[in-house]
N, C-alpha and C positions, 0 to 999 in steps of 0.2 A: 249800706244796707243795714236793715233792723230786722233782727229774726225774732220771733216768739216760738218758744218750744213748750207744749204742754203746760201752757199758763192758767193757773185758775185764781180767782179772786173770790172770795167769800167774806161777806159782812154779816156780822149776827148768826152766824152758822148758817147762812143761806148763800148758794153758791151764784154768784152775779155772772160770772164768766167761767166756762168749764173746758178745761183741756183744749184751749187756743193753740194751734201752731200756724203760722204764716209769716210771711217775708214783705218787707217795704224796701222798695228800690228808690236810690236816688234818680232825679231827673224823670219822675213819673209823677203824674196825679191820681192818686188812690183814694177811691171813693168807698167809704164805709156805709153799708146800708142796714136796715133791718126794721121790724115794726116797732112802735113805742114799748119802751122797756125792755129791749131785746139786749141792752148791755153795750151800745154803741158808743156812749159818753164816756161809760166806765173804761173801755177799751183804750180809748183816747187818754185819759187820765192816767192809766196803768202805763202806756208807753212813755209818757211824759215824766212818771214817778210820782206824781200827785196821790196816787191810790197805790198801797204796798200790794204786792201779790202774795197769795197764799202758798202757792208752790208753782214750780216751772222757772222757766229763764227767759228773760229779755236781754239779748247780747247784740253787739256790732261786731262782725268779723274782723273790720279792720281797725277797730279803735275800741277803747274802753267806753262802756254804755253812759257811765258818769260823765265824760268828755261830750259825748253826743247829747246827752240832756241839757247840758250846759248851755249849748249852742242850739237849743231846740225852742222855738217859740210856739206857745199856744194862744191862739186867738179865742176868746170866749165866745158864746152865743150873744150875750149882751155887752157889747165893747165898753160900757161907762163902767164895767166892773173892773176895769182894767186902768182907769183913770185916778190918779191922786195928785197931780200937780196943777199948777194955775194956769200954765199956758201950752199951746200945742208944741212950742219948741221945748219946753222943760220936760215934757212928757216923751218926746221921741229922743230925748238926749238921756233918758235914765239908762237904757241898755248900754250904749257905748261908754258910759260914766262907770257903771259897775263894772266893765271889763277893762276899765282903765285905759281906753283908747286914746290916743293923742289927738288925734283929727275928728273931735266929735262935732264940731260946726259942719264939716265937710259931710260928715256921715248923715246929720240930720237932713241937710238939703237934699242929699241923694235920695234917701228914702222918702221924703216929701214928694219928689219928682216922680219916683217909681209908682206912687200911689196915685199920681195924677193930680196933685195939689200943688198950688203956688205958694210962694212967700208971704203972700198976705195973710197966710193963715197962722203964722208961726206966734204972733202975740195974742191970738184970740184963745178964750178958753175953750177947752175940749168939750165942756158940757154945754156949751152954747151952740154947738154945731148940729146940723140935721143928721138923722140917723145914719144916712150912707156916709157921711163925712166922718163921723164918729168911727165907723167901722173901718174906714181908710187911715185914719189916724193912729188907732189901734193897731192897725198892721203894719204902719210905718214905724211904731215904735218897737216892733219886733224886727224889722228888716235894718234897723239901724245899727244892730250889733252883729249883721253879717250871719244869720242863720244857717246852719246846715241842714236843719229840717223845720217846715213849717206845719202845724197841727190846727185844724180850724173845725170848730163845732158850729153847726148849722150857719155857714157862711152866708147864705142869700136870704135867710129868714129877713122879712121886715124891708126887703129892697124892691124899688120898683124895678122896672125894666131897664132903663137907662143906667141905674146902679148895678144891675146885674151884669149887663154888658161892659162895664167899666171894670167890674171885679174879674170877668172873664179874661180881659185883656191882659190885666195885671197878673194873672195866676200863669198865664201863657208865657209872659215874659220871664217870669220867677223860674219857671220850671227847668231852664238850664242851669241855674244857680243851686238850686237844693232839691230835695225830696218834699212833696206835699201831701200830706193826709188829710182828706175832708170828712167829715161825719154829717149826713144830710138826711133829712127825712124826705123832702121834696127836691128833686135834683134833674128833673127834665131838661131845664134850660142850660145845665152845665154838662149835658151828656156828651157833647162833641168834643169836649177838650178832656175827657177822663180817659186814662190808659188802662185803669184796672177797677174792677169792683168786687169789693168783699161783702158777704151777705152773713149776717148773724141772726139767729133767731133763739129765744129763749136762753141766751148766753153762750150758745153753742155756735161754732163756725159751719156753716153750711156749703159754701164754696168760696173761692179766691180765684178769679180769672181775669185774663185779659179781655177788654172791651168787646172784642170781636169773637169770643167764644164763650160769651154769657149765656146760660141757660134761663133766658127770660121768663119760661113757663113756670120755674121753680119760684122766681120772683112773684109772679103773679098769684100762685096758689097760695102764698104766704100771706098774701094780702099788701104787700107793698107797691107803690106808686111805680108804673113803668111807663116810659114814654109813649105819649099817644101815637106817635107814628109806628112804634113796635106793636101797639095794642091794636091798632087798626089792621096791620099786616097779619097779626094772629088771626083776626077775625075773617079777613080776606082768605086766608089759608083754608078755613074750614068751610069756604065756598069754592075752593077749588085753584084759587089764584095763589102761586107760590112767589112770594117777594123777599123771602128771607128776614132778616132784622134789621130794617133802615133806621138809623139813629136819629134822622131829622125828618121834618115834612118835605123838604127839598129832595132829600134822598128817595122818599117814599113816592113822591110824584114823579121823579125821574124814572125810577123803575115801572111805573104804570105805564109812562109815556113809551118807553123802550119795549115793553111786551105788547103793548097797543101796534106799535110800529111793525113789530115782527108778525102779528096777525093779519095786517092788511097787504103786506107783501105777497 
């Protein structure tokens, strides 16, 4: 677990994060949302240690936070920002080389397999790849050093539907190995794999809840995107039809079918 207690971040005497207290758990996919400029990426960077906090504490109850940060991978929004080697193999090998692991070749091949790429990519330049492939290679360069935490900034930005599906499959496989923290402005296509949502606005924590106890009305009021199925269910509630908060279109349709069957009996 990673715990933030009364964390403040100020830059040029302006507070970007204000009194943030929340926990992140292993084996969960934790989504951070908020309007543009809310402080989402700043929060991600503070957890990693890229941005110093002005006050408060970031701790790991089970180990030193310095150790946790060493085994924490951060995937930037633009994957090419992470590349500085000539081949995919060299790029993925950087992490295990820095940690002085002995089985580097094995770790590189394993990481490549986890992101659903084959060995034909190893000698290619990472800069020559498609956008989706770049993102998967960047993720492989993190997985190769066996991280305890993976932090991702806007992981589905720029991906097509197939790329999003592949990334979702990868994240579901990784969830049993490490904690995953995502920052996203648009997230509807990820909603059915998310365990917990944290909403921040103007640098302040609004809530941090398990997915099935999220107050979606608050997210809507602040002006953030909410899944179409939930938006539709909220509109139907105003017309007298209670459907709860279906996370997907399939779940919405099934609830409507169930209600209609009950009415025809």
